[in-house]
CHARMM internal coordinates of N, CA and C (Angstrom, degrees):
IC EDIT
DIST 1 N 1 CA 1.4388
DIST 1 CA 1 C 1.5243
ANGL 1 N 1 CA 1 C 110.29
DIST 1 C 2 N 1.3074
ANGL 1 CA 1 C 2 N 116.49
DIHE 1 N 1 CA 1 C 2 N 138.55
DIST 2 N 2 CA 1.4593
ANGL 1 C 2 N 2 CA 118.47
DIHE 1 CA 1 C 2 N 2 CA 179.17
DIST 2 CA 2 C 1.5165
ANGL 2 N 2 CA 2 C 110.88
DIHE 1 C 2 N 2 CA 2 C -84.66
DIST 2 C 3 N 1.3056
ANGL 2 CA 2 C 3 N 115.43
DIHE 2 N 2 CA 2 C 3 N 145.97
DIST 3 N 3 CA 1.4538
ANGL 2 C 3 N 3 CA 120.59
DIHE 2 CA 2 C 3 N 3 CA -179.45
DIST 3 CA 3 C 1.5230
ANGL 3 N 3 CA 3 C 108.83
DIHE 2 C 3 N 3 CA 3 C -82.30
DIST 3 C 4 N 1.3374
ANGL 3 CA 3 C 4 N 117.44
DIHE 3 N 3 CA 3 C 4 N 144.93
DIST 4 N 4 CA 1.4611
ANGL 3 C 4 N 4 CA 118.18
DIHE 3 CA 3 C 4 N 4 CA 176.56
DIST 4 CA 4 C 1.4999
ANGL 4 N 4 CA 4 C 110.51
DIHE 3 C 4 N 4 CA 4 C -67.46
DIST 4 C 5 N 1.3462
ANGL 4 CA 4 C 5 N 115.53
DIHE 4 N 4 CA 4 C 5 N 148.49
DIST 5 N 5 CA 1.4476
ANGL 4 C 5 N 5 CA 120.29
DIHE 4 CA 4 C 5 N 5 CA -179.01
DIST 5 CA 5 C 1.5099
ANGL 5 N 5 CA 5 C 111.33
DIHE 4 C 5 N 5 CA 5 C -71.10
DIST 5 C 6 N 1.2983
ANGL 5 CA 5 C 6 N 114.34
DIHE 5 N 5 CA 5 C 6 N 145.66
DIST 6 N 6 CA 1.4557
ANGL 5 C 6 N 6 CA 120.43
DIHE 5 CA 5 C 6 N 6 CA 177.69
DIST 6 CA 6 C 1.5301
ANGL 6 N 6 CA 6 C 108.98
DIHE 5 C 6 N 6 CA 6 C -70.23
DIST 6 C 7 N 1.3416
ANGL 6 CA 6 C 7 N 118.41
DIHE 6 N 6 CA 6 C 7 N 136.40
DIST 7 N 7 CA 1.4649
ANGL 6 C 7 N 7 CA 120.65
DIHE 6 CA 6 C 7 N 7 CA 178.69
DIST 7 CA 7 C 1.5327
ANGL 7 N 7 CA 7 C 111.86
DIHE 6 C 7 N 7 CA 7 C -60.96
DIST 7 C 8 N 1.3224
ANGL 7 CA 7 C 8 N 115.53
DIHE 7 N 7 CA 7 C 8 N -35.63
DIST 8 N 8 CA 1.4571
ANGL 7 C 8 N 8 CA 118.51
DIHE 7 CA 7 C 8 N 8 CA 178.92
DIST 8 CA 8 C 1.5364
ANGL 8 N 8 CA 8 C 110.82
DIHE 7 C 8 N 8 CA 8 C -66.65
DIST 8 C 9 N 1.3164
ANGL 8 CA 8 C 9 N 116.10
DIHE 8 N 8 CA 8 C 9 N -38.12
DIST 9 N 9 CA 1.4660
ANGL 8 C 9 N 9 CA 119.68
DIHE 8 CA 8 C 9 N 9 CA 177.26
DIST 9 CA 9 C 1.5089
ANGL 9 N 9 CA 9 C 110.54
DIHE 8 C 9 N 9 CA 9 C -66.63
DIST 9 C 10 N 1.3286
ANGL 9 CA 9 C 10 N 118.53
DIHE 9 N 9 CA 9 C 10 N -41.83
DIST 10 N 10 CA 1.4710
ANGL 9 C 10 N 10 CA 121.98
DIHE 9 CA 9 C 10 N 10 CA 178.82
DIST 10 CA 10 C 1.5209
ANGL 10 N 10 CA 10 C 109.86
DIHE 9 C 10 N 10 CA 10 C -63.44
DIST 10 C 11 N 1.3147
ANGL 10 CA 10 C 11 N 116.72
DIHE 10 N 10 CA 10 C 11 N -43.77
DIST 11 N 11 CA 1.4566
ANGL 10 C 11 N 11 CA 121.09
DIHE 10 CA 10 C 11 N 11 CA -179.99
DIST 11 CA 11 C 1.5208
ANGL 11 N 11 CA 11 C 111.66
DIHE 10 C 11 N 11 CA 11 C -64.08
DIST 11 C 12 N 1.3347
ANGL 11 CA 11 C 12 N 115.57
DIHE 11 N 11 CA 11 C 12 N -40.47
DIST 12 N 12 CA 1.4828
ANGL 11 C 12 N 12 CA 120.09
DIHE 11 CA 11 C 12 N 12 CA 178.99
DIST 12 CA 12 C 1.5199
ANGL 12 N 12 CA 12 C 109.60
DIHE 11 C 12 N 12 CA 12 C -65.21
DIST 12 C 13 N 1.3255
ANGL 12 CA 12 C 13 N 116.91
DIHE 12 N 12 CA 12 C 13 N -43.62
DIST 13 N 13 CA 1.4716
ANGL 12 C 13 N 13 CA 120.17
DIHE 12 CA 12 C 13 N 13 CA 179.20
DIST 13 CA 13 C 1.5285
ANGL 13 N 13 CA 13 C 111.30
DIHE 12 C 13 N 13 CA 13 C -63.33
DIST 13 C 14 N 1.3316
ANGL 13 CA 13 C 14 N 116.33
DIHE 13 N 13 CA 13 C 14 N -38.93
DIST 14 N 14 CA 1.4842
ANGL 13 C 14 N 14 CA 119.28
DIHE 13 CA 13 C 14 N 14 CA 177.66
DIST 14 CA 14 C 1.5185
ANGL 14 N 14 CA 14 C 111.09
DIHE 13 C 14 N 14 CA 14 C -64.97
DIST 14 C 15 N 1.3210
ANGL 14 CA 14 C 15 N 117.83
DIHE 14 N 14 CA 14 C 15 N -41.30
DIST 15 N 15 CA 1.4492
ANGL 14 C 15 N 15 CA 121.31
DIHE 14 CA 14 C 15 N 15 CA 179.33
DIST 15 CA 15 C 1.5416
ANGL 15 N 15 CA 15 C 110.69
DIHE 14 C 15 N 15 CA 15 C -66.10
DIST 15 C 16 N 1.3253
ANGL 15 CA 15 C 16 N 116.55
DIHE 15 N 15 CA 15 C 16 N -41.84
DIST 16 N 16 CA 1.4630
ANGL 15 C 16 N 16 CA 120.10
DIHE 15 CA 15 C 16 N 16 CA 177.94
DIST 16 CA 16 C 1.5262
ANGL 16 N 16 CA 16 C 111.77
DIHE 15 C 16 N 16 CA 16 C -65.33
DIST 16 C 17 N 1.3218
ANGL 16 CA 16 C 17 N 116.00
DIHE 16 N 16 CA 16 C 17 N -39.98
DIST 17 N 17 CA 1.4786
ANGL 16 C 17 N 17 CA 119.44
DIHE 16 CA 16 C 17 N 17 CA 177.05
DIST 17 CA 17 C 1.5185
ANGL 17 N 17 CA 17 C 112.31
DIHE 16 C 17 N 17 CA 17 C -63.59
DIST 17 C 18 N 1.3273
ANGL 17 CA 17 C 18 N 116.62
DIHE 17 N 17 CA 17 C 18 N -40.66
DIST 18 N 18 CA 1.4664
ANGL 17 C 18 N 18 CA 120.71
DIHE 17 CA 17 C 18 N 18 CA 178.30
DIST 18 CA 18 C 1.5278
ANGL 18 N 18 CA 18 C 109.75
DIHE 17 C 18 N 18 CA 18 C -64.20
DIST 18 C 19 N 1.3105
ANGL 18 CA 18 C 19 N 116.33
DIHE 18 N 18 CA 18 C 19 N -42.91
DIST 19 N 19 CA 1.4785
ANGL 18 C 19 N 19 CA 119.42
DIHE 18 CA 18 C 19 N 19 CA 177.70
DIST 19 CA 19 C 1.5186
ANGL 19 N 19 CA 19 C 111.97
DIHE 18 C 19 N 19 CA 19 C -63.27
DIST 19 C 20 N 1.3346
ANGL 19 CA 19 C 20 N 116.22
DIHE 19 N 19 CA 19 C 20 N -40.10
DIST 20 N 20 CA 1.4821
ANGL 19 C 20 N 20 CA 120.05
DIHE 19 CA 19 C 20 N 20 CA 178.63
DIST 20 CA 20 C 1.5189
ANGL 20 N 20 CA 20 C 111.08
DIHE 19 C 20 N 20 CA 20 C -64.35
DIST 20 C 21 N 1.3347
ANGL 20 CA 20 C 21 N 117.26
DIHE 20 N 20 CA 20 C 21 N -41.41
DIST 21 N 21 CA 1.4573
ANGL 20 C 21 N 21 CA 120.07
DIHE 20 CA 20 C 21 N 21 CA 178.50
DIST 21 CA 21 C 1.5408
ANGL 21 N 21 CA 21 C 111.22
DIHE 20 C 21 N 21 CA 21 C -62.23
DIST 21 C 22 N 1.3291
ANGL 21 CA 21 C 22 N 115.72
DIHE 21 N 21 CA 21 C 22 N -42.80
DIST 22 N 22 CA 1.4643
ANGL 21 C 22 N 22 CA 119.65
DIHE 21 CA 21 C 22 N 22 CA 179.29
DIST 22 CA 22 C 1.5269
ANGL 22 N 22 CA 22 C 110.39
DIHE 21 C 22 N 22 CA 22 C -63.13
DIST 22 C 23 N 1.3359
ANGL 22 CA 22 C 23 N 117.21
DIHE 22 N 22 CA 22 C 23 N -44.00
DIST 23 N 23 CA 1.4685
ANGL 22 C 23 N 23 CA 119.57
DIHE 22 CA 22 C 23 N 23 CA 178.65
DIST 23 CA 23 C 1.5221
ANGL 23 N 23 CA 23 C 112.66
DIHE 22 C 23 N 23 CA 23 C -64.51
DIST 23 C 24 N 1.3258
ANGL 23 CA 23 C 24 N 117.29
DIHE 23 N 23 CA 23 C 24 N -39.61
DIST 24 N 24 CA 1.4497
ANGL 23 C 24 N 24 CA 120.95
DIHE 23 CA 23 C 24 N 24 CA 177.96
DIST 24 CA 24 C 1.5225
ANGL 24 N 24 CA 24 C 111.00
DIHE 23 C 24 N 24 CA 24 C -63.74
DIST 24 C 25 N 1.3440
ANGL 24 CA 24 C 25 N 116.12
DIHE 24 N 24 CA 24 C 25 N -42.83
DIST 25 N 25 CA 1.4516
ANGL 24 C 25 N 25 CA 118.51
DIHE 24 CA 24 C 25 N 25 CA 177.18
DIST 25 CA 25 C 1.5186
ANGL 25 N 25 CA 25 C 112.56
DIHE 24 C 25 N 25 CA 25 C -63.05
DIST 25 C 26 N 1.3067
ANGL 25 CA 25 C 26 N 116.76
DIHE 25 N 25 CA 25 C 26 N -37.15
DIST 26 N 26 CA 1.4712
ANGL 25 C 26 N 26 CA 119.63
DIHE 25 CA 25 C 26 N 26 CA 178.13
DIST 26 CA 26 C 1.5242
ANGL 26 N 26 CA 26 C 110.68
DIHE 25 C 26 N 26 CA 26 C -66.77
DIST 26 C 27 N 1.3147
ANGL 26 CA 26 C 27 N 118.36
DIHE 26 N 26 CA 26 C 27 N -40.50
DIST 27 N 27 CA 1.4619
ANGL 26 C 27 N 27 CA 120.60
DIHE 26 CA 26 C 27 N 27 CA 178.61
DIST 27 CA 27 C 1.5221
ANGL 27 N 27 CA 27 C 111.05
DIHE 26 C 27 N 27 CA 27 C -66.27
DIST 27 C 28 N 1.3264
ANGL 27 CA 27 C 28 N 116.99
DIHE 27 N 27 CA 27 C 28 N -42.45
DIST 28 N 28 CA 1.4667
ANGL 27 C 28 N 28 CA 119.94
DIHE 27 CA 27 C 28 N 28 CA 179.23
DIST 28 CA 28 C 1.5158
ANGL 28 N 28 CA 28 C 109.83
DIHE 27 C 28 N 28 CA 28 C -63.90
DIST 28 C 29 N 1.3271
ANGL 28 CA 28 C 29 N 117.23
DIHE 28 N 28 CA 28 C 29 N -41.56
DIST 29 N 29 CA 1.4618
ANGL 28 C 29 N 29 CA 119.40
DIHE 28 CA 28 C 29 N 29 CA -178.73
DIST 29 CA 29 C 1.5223
ANGL 29 N 29 CA 29 C 111.18
DIHE 28 C 29 N 29 CA 29 C -67.34
DIST 29 C 30 N 1.3325
ANGL 29 CA 29 C 30 N 118.08
DIHE 29 N 29 CA 29 C 30 N -28.30
DIST 30 N 30 CA 1.4753
ANGL 29 C 30 N 30 CA 120.14
DIHE 29 CA 29 C 30 N 30 CA 177.83
DIST 30 CA 30 C 1.5301
ANGL 30 N 30 CA 30 C 110.84
DIHE 29 C 30 N 30 CA 30 C -77.69
DIST 30 C 31 N 1.3377
ANGL 30 CA 30 C 31 N 117.46
DIHE 30 N 30 CA 30 C 31 N -34.12
DIST 31 N 31 CA 1.4596
ANGL 30 C 31 N 31 CA 120.50
DIHE 30 CA 30 C 31 N 31 CA -177.17
DIST 31 CA 31 C 1.5239
ANGL 31 N 31 CA 31 C 114.41
DIHE 30 C 31 N 31 CA 31 C -82.93
DIST 31 C 32 N 1.3107
ANGL 31 CA 31 C 32 N 116.67
DIHE 31 N 31 CA 31 C 32 N -32.99
DIST 32 N 32 CA 1.4650
ANGL 31 C 32 N 32 CA 121.73
DIHE 31 CA 31 C 32 N 32 CA -177.97
DIST 32 CA 32 C 1.5366
ANGL 32 N 32 CA 32 C 108.42
DIHE 31 C 32 N 32 CA 32 C -122.39
DIST 32 C 33 N 1.3140
ANGL 32 CA 32 C 33 N 117.85
DIHE 32 N 32 CA 32 C 33 N 96.08
DIST 33 N 33 CA 1.4617
ANGL 32 C 33 N 33 CA 120.62
DIHE 32 CA 32 C 33 N 33 CA -174.60
DIST 33 CA 33 C 1.5442
ANGL 33 N 33 CA 33 C 115.95
DIHE 32 C 33 N 33 CA 33 C -55.32
DIST 33 C 34 N 1.3498
ANGL 33 CA 33 C 34 N 121.52
DIHE 33 N 33 CA 33 C 34 N -41.05
DIST 34 N 34 CA 1.4636
ANGL 33 C 34 N 34 CA 118.63
DIHE 33 CA 33 C 34 N 34 CA 178.85
DIST 34 CA 34 C 1.5196
ANGL 34 N 34 CA 34 C 112.48
DIHE 33 C 34 N 34 CA 34 C -62.29
DIST 34 C 35 N 1.3399
ANGL 34 CA 34 C 35 N 116.15
DIHE 34 N 34 CA 34 C 35 N -38.30
DIST 35 N 35 CA 1.4799
ANGL 34 C 35 N 35 CA 119.88
DIHE 34 CA 34 C 35 N 35 CA 178.06
DIST 35 CA 35 C 1.5228
ANGL 35 N 35 CA 35 C 107.91
DIHE 34 C 35 N 35 CA 35 C -69.72
DIST 35 C 36 N 1.3233
ANGL 35 CA 35 C 36 N 116.79
DIHE 35 N 35 CA 35 C 36 N -37.05
DIST 36 N 36 CA 1.4733
ANGL 35 C 36 N 36 CA 120.17
DIHE 35 CA 35 C 36 N 36 CA 179.59
DIST 36 CA 36 C 1.5109
ANGL 36 N 36 CA 36 C 112.36
DIHE 35 C 36 N 36 CA 36 C -61.93
DIST 36 C 37 N 1.3272
ANGL 36 CA 36 C 37 N 116.76
DIHE 36 N 36 CA 36 C 37 N -40.07
DIST 37 N 37 CA 1.4763
ANGL 36 C 37 N 37 CA 118.59
DIHE 36 CA 36 C 37 N 37 CA 178.72
DIST 37 CA 37 C 1.5216
ANGL 37 N 37 CA 37 C 111.03
DIHE 36 C 37 N 37 CA 37 C -68.70
DIST 37 C 38 N 1.3397
ANGL 37 CA 37 C 38 N 116.81
DIHE 37 N 37 CA 37 C 38 N -35.65
DIST 38 N 38 CA 1.4534
ANGL 37 C 38 N 38 CA 120.04
DIHE 37 CA 37 C 38 N 38 CA 177.66
DIST 38 CA 38 C 1.5222
ANGL 38 N 38 CA 38 C 110.86
DIHE 37 C 38 N 38 CA 38 C -68.28
DIST 38 C 39 N 1.3172
ANGL 38 CA 38 C 39 N 117.69
DIHE 38 N 38 CA 38 C 39 N -40.17
DIST 39 N 39 CA 1.4708
ANGL 38 C 39 N 39 CA 121.76
DIHE 38 CA 38 C 39 N 39 CA -179.81
DIST 39 CA 39 C 1.5220
ANGL 39 N 39 CA 39 C 109.27
DIHE 38 C 39 N 39 CA 39 C -66.46
DIST 39 C 40 N 1.3350
ANGL 39 CA 39 C 40 N 116.94
DIHE 39 N 39 CA 39 C 40 N -40.96
DIST 40 N 40 CA 1.4728
ANGL 39 C 40 N 40 CA 119.40
DIHE 39 CA 39 C 40 N 40 CA -179.28
DIST 40 CA 40 C 1.5297
ANGL 40 N 40 CA 40 C 112.14
DIHE 39 C 40 N 40 CA 40 C -68.46
DIST 40 C 41 N 1.3270
ANGL 40 CA 40 C 41 N 117.18
DIHE 40 N 40 CA 40 C 41 N -26.95
DIST 41 N 41 CA 1.4560
ANGL 40 C 41 N 41 CA 118.68
DIHE 40 CA 40 C 41 N 41 CA -179.27
DIST 41 CA 41 C 1.5199
ANGL 41 N 41 CA 41 C 112.80
DIHE 40 C 41 N 41 CA 41 C -79.60
DIST 41 C 42 N 1.3328
ANGL 41 CA 41 C 42 N 117.41
DIHE 41 N 41 CA 41 C 42 N -18.86
DIST 42 N 42 CA 1.4577
ANGL 41 C 42 N 42 CA 121.88
DIHE 41 CA 41 C 42 N 42 CA 179.71
DIST 42 CA 42 C 1.5528
ANGL 42 N 42 CA 42 C 108.92
DIHE 41 C 42 N 42 CA 42 C -103.78
DIST 42 C 43 N 1.3187
ANGL 42 CA 42 C 43 N 116.73
DIHE 42 N 42 CA 42 C 43 N 147.87
DIST 43 N 43 CA 1.4727
ANGL 42 C 43 N 43 CA 118.83
DIHE 42 CA 42 C 43 N 43 CA 178.27
DIST 43 CA 43 C 1.5206
ANGL 43 N 43 CA 43 C 112.90
DIHE 42 C 43 N 43 CA 43 C -83.79
DIST 43 C 44 N 1.3314
ANGL 43 CA 43 C 44 N 116.57
DIHE 43 N 43 CA 43 C 44 N 49.32
DIST 44 N 44 CA 1.4683
ANGL 43 C 44 N 44 CA 120.64
DIHE 43 CA 43 C 44 N 44 CA -175.41
DIST 44 CA 44 C 1.5301
ANGL 44 N 44 CA 44 C 112.01
DIHE 43 C 44 N 44 CA 44 C -64.13
DIST 44 C 45 N 1.3140
ANGL 44 CA 44 C 45 N 116.18
DIHE 44 N 44 CA 44 C 45 N -42.87
DIST 45 N 45 CA 1.4528
ANGL 44 C 45 N 45 CA 119.50
DIHE 44 CA 44 C 45 N 45 CA -178.82
DIST 45 CA 45 C 1.5354
ANGL 45 N 45 CA 45 C 111.10
DIHE 44 C 45 N 45 CA 45 C -62.19
DIST 45 C 46 N 1.3259
ANGL 45 CA 45 C 46 N 115.20
DIHE 45 N 45 CA 45 C 46 N -44.51
DIST 46 N 46 CA 1.4809
ANGL 45 C 46 N 46 CA 119.01
DIHE 45 CA 45 C 46 N 46 CA 178.84
DIST 46 CA 46 C 1.5282
ANGL 46 N 46 CA 46 C 110.81
DIHE 45 C 46 N 46 CA 46 C -63.62
DIST 46 C 47 N 1.3067
ANGL 46 CA 46 C 47 N 117.77
DIHE 46 N 46 CA 46 C 47 N -39.74
DIST 47 N 47 CA 1.4683
ANGL 46 C 47 N 47 CA 121.26
DIHE 46 CA 46 C 47 N 47 CA -179.59
DIST 47 CA 47 C 1.5160
ANGL 47 N 47 CA 47 C 110.59
DIHE 46 C 47 N 47 CA 47 C -64.72
DIST 47 C 48 N 1.3385
ANGL 47 CA 47 C 48 N 117.02
DIHE 47 N 47 CA 47 C 48 N -44.30
DIST 48 N 48 CA 1.4753
ANGL 47 C 48 N 48 CA 121.47
DIHE 47 CA 47 C 48 N 48 CA 179.00
DIST 48 CA 48 C 1.5209
ANGL 48 N 48 CA 48 C 110.54
DIHE 47 C 48 N 48 CA 48 C -61.11
DIST 48 C 49 N 1.3341
ANGL 48 CA 48 C 49 N 115.99
DIHE 48 N 48 CA 48 C 49 N -44.91
DIST 49 N 49 CA 1.4805
ANGL 48 C 49 N 49 CA 118.92
DIHE 48 CA 48 C 49 N 49 CA -178.49
DIST 49 CA 49 C 1.5147
ANGL 49 N 49 CA 49 C 111.35
DIHE 48 C 49 N 49 CA 49 C -66.85
DIST 49 C 50 N 1.3212
ANGL 49 CA 49 C 50 N 118.28
DIHE 49 N 49 CA 49 C 50 N -38.93
DIST 50 N 50 CA 1.4649
ANGL 49 C 50 N 50 CA 121.72
DIHE 49 CA 49 C 50 N 50 CA 178.10
DIST 50 CA 50 C 1.5164
ANGL 50 N 50 CA 50 C 110.47
DIHE 49 C 50 N 50 CA 50 C -63.77
DIST 50 C 51 N 1.3348
ANGL 50 CA 50 C 51 N 116.65
DIHE 50 N 50 CA 50 C 51 N -45.19
DIST 51 N 51 CA 1.4704
ANGL 50 C 51 N 51 CA 119.61
DIHE 50 CA 50 C 51 N 51 CA 179.53
DIST 51 CA 51 C 1.5235
ANGL 51 N 51 CA 51 C 111.83
DIHE 50 C 51 N 51 CA 51 C -63.62
DIST 51 C 52 N 1.3117
ANGL 51 CA 51 C 52 N 116.75
DIHE 51 N 51 CA 51 C 52 N -40.49
DIST 52 N 52 CA 1.4772
ANGL 51 C 52 N 52 CA 119.59
DIHE 51 CA 51 C 52 N 52 CA 178.23
DIST 52 CA 52 C 1.5231
ANGL 52 N 52 CA 52 C 110.66
DIHE 51 C 52 N 52 CA 52 C -65.37
DIST 52 C 53 N 1.3338
ANGL 52 CA 52 C 53 N 117.41
DIHE 52 N 52 CA 52 C 53 N -39.64
DIST 53 N 53 CA 1.4518
ANGL 52 C 53 N 53 CA 121.06
DIHE 52 CA 52 C 53 N 53 CA 178.48
DIST 53 CA 53 C 1.5196
ANGL 53 N 53 CA 53 C 111.38
DIHE 52 C 53 N 53 CA 53 C -64.67
DIST 53 C 54 N 1.3068
ANGL 53 CA 53 C 54 N 116.66
DIHE 53 N 53 CA 53 C 54 N -42.60
DIST 54 N 54 CA 1.4722
ANGL 53 C 54 N 54 CA 121.26
DIHE 53 CA 53 C 54 N 54 CA 178.46
DIST 54 CA 54 C 1.5283
ANGL 54 N 54 CA 54 C 109.41
DIHE 53 C 54 N 54 CA 54 C -62.08
DIST 54 C 55 N 1.3406
ANGL 54 CA 54 C 55 N 116.82
DIHE 54 N 54 CA 54 C 55 N -44.72
DIST 55 N 55 CA 1.4699
ANGL 54 C 55 N 55 CA 120.13
DIHE 54 CA 54 C 55 N 55 CA 179.71
DIST 55 CA 55 C 1.5185
ANGL 55 N 55 CA 55 C 111.03
DIHE 54 C 55 N 55 CA 55 C -61.80
DIST 55 C 56 N 1.3187
ANGL 55 CA 55 C 56 N 116.94
DIHE 55 N 55 CA 55 C 56 N -43.43
DIST 56 N 56 CA 1.4527
ANGL 55 C 56 N 56 CA 120.85
DIHE 55 CA 55 C 56 N 56 CA -179.02
DIST 56 CA 56 C 1.5336
ANGL 56 N 56 CA 56 C 109.83
DIHE 55 C 56 N 56 CA 56 C -63.46
DIST 56 C 57 N 1.3221
ANGL 56 CA 56 C 57 N 117.63
DIHE 56 N 56 CA 56 C 57 N -44.76
DIST 57 N 57 CA 1.4611
ANGL 56 C 57 N 57 CA 120.97
DIHE 56 CA 56 C 57 N 57 CA -179.45
DIST 57 CA 57 C 1.5231
ANGL 57 N 57 CA 57 C 110.45
DIHE 56 C 57 N 57 CA 57 C -62.85
DIST 57 C 58 N 1.3092
ANGL 57 CA 57 C 58 N 117.76
DIHE 57 N 57 CA 57 C 58 N -42.54
DIST 58 N 58 CA 1.4680
ANGL 57 C 58 N 58 CA 120.92
DIHE 57 CA 57 C 58 N 58 CA 179.48
DIST 58 CA 58 C 1.5324
ANGL 58 N 58 CA 58 C 109.87
DIHE 57 C 58 N 58 CA 58 C -63.25
DIST 58 C 59 N 1.3194
ANGL 58 CA 58 C 59 N 117.17
DIHE 58 N 58 CA 58 C 59 N -42.95
DIST 59 N 59 CA 1.4691
ANGL 58 C 59 N 59 CA 119.94
DIHE 58 CA 58 C 59 N 59 CA 178.64
DIST 59 CA 59 C 1.5155
ANGL 59 N 59 CA 59 C 111.77
DIHE 58 C 59 N 59 CA 59 C -62.45
DIST 59 C 60 N 1.3100
ANGL 59 CA 59 C 60 N 117.10
DIHE 59 N 59 CA 59 C 60 N -41.81
DIST 60 N 60 CA 1.4627
ANGL 59 C 60 N 60 CA 119.82
DIHE 59 CA 59 C 60 N 60 CA 179.86
DIST 60 CA 60 C 1.5368
ANGL 60 N 60 CA 60 C 111.85
DIHE 59 C 60 N 60 CA 60 C -69.09
DIST 60 C 61 N 1.3240
ANGL 60 CA 60 C 61 N 117.35
DIHE 60 N 60 CA 60 C 61 N -37.01
DIST 61 N 61 CA 1.4765
ANGL 60 C 61 N 61 CA 119.48
DIHE 60 CA 60 C 61 N 61 CA 176.89
DIST 61 CA 61 C 1.5244
ANGL 61 N 61 CA 61 C 110.28
DIHE 60 C 61 N 61 CA 61 C -67.34
DIST 61 C 62 N 1.3317
ANGL 61 CA 61 C 62 N 117.84
DIHE 61 N 61 CA 61 C 62 N -40.81
DIST 62 N 62 CA 1.4657
ANGL 61 C 62 N 62 CA 119.62
DIHE 61 CA 61 C 62 N 62 CA 179.94
DIST 62 CA 62 C 1.5083
ANGL 62 N 62 CA 62 C 112.23
DIHE 61 C 62 N 62 CA 62 C -66.73
DIST 62 C 63 N 1.3003
ANGL 62 CA 62 C 63 N 118.94
DIHE 62 N 62 CA 62 C 63 N -23.74
DIST 63 N 63 CA 1.4617
ANGL 62 C 63 N 63 CA 121.99
DIHE 62 CA 62 C 63 N 63 CA -178.31
DIST 63 CA 63 C 1.5308
ANGL 63 N 63 CA 63 C 112.23
DIHE 62 C 63 N 63 CA 63 C -75.59
DIST 63 C 64 N 1.2930
ANGL 63 CA 63 C 64 N 116.88
DIHE 63 N 63 CA 63 C 64 N -16.23
DIST 64 N 64 CA 1.4756
ANGL 63 C 64 N 64 CA 119.10
DIHE 63 CA 63 C 64 N 64 CA -178.26
DIST 64 CA 64 C 1.4891
ANGL 64 N 64 CA 64 C 113.54
DIHE 63 C 64 N 64 CA 64 C -84.66
END
COOR INIT
IC SEED 1 N 1 CA 1 C
IC BUILD
């Protein structure tokens, strides 16, 4: 039987994934200027961070 994942581990992985997505978007926007201007015009970074925060909070609440 597999053990359930630790909420802290899930939250950490979600935070790391959000950070990786933000860094990847920054690299793409620096390498490809048309994509960079499109990324800067949309609140993608803010949306990713909000979703990661919501996921982390839900995981921590479920662990209690």
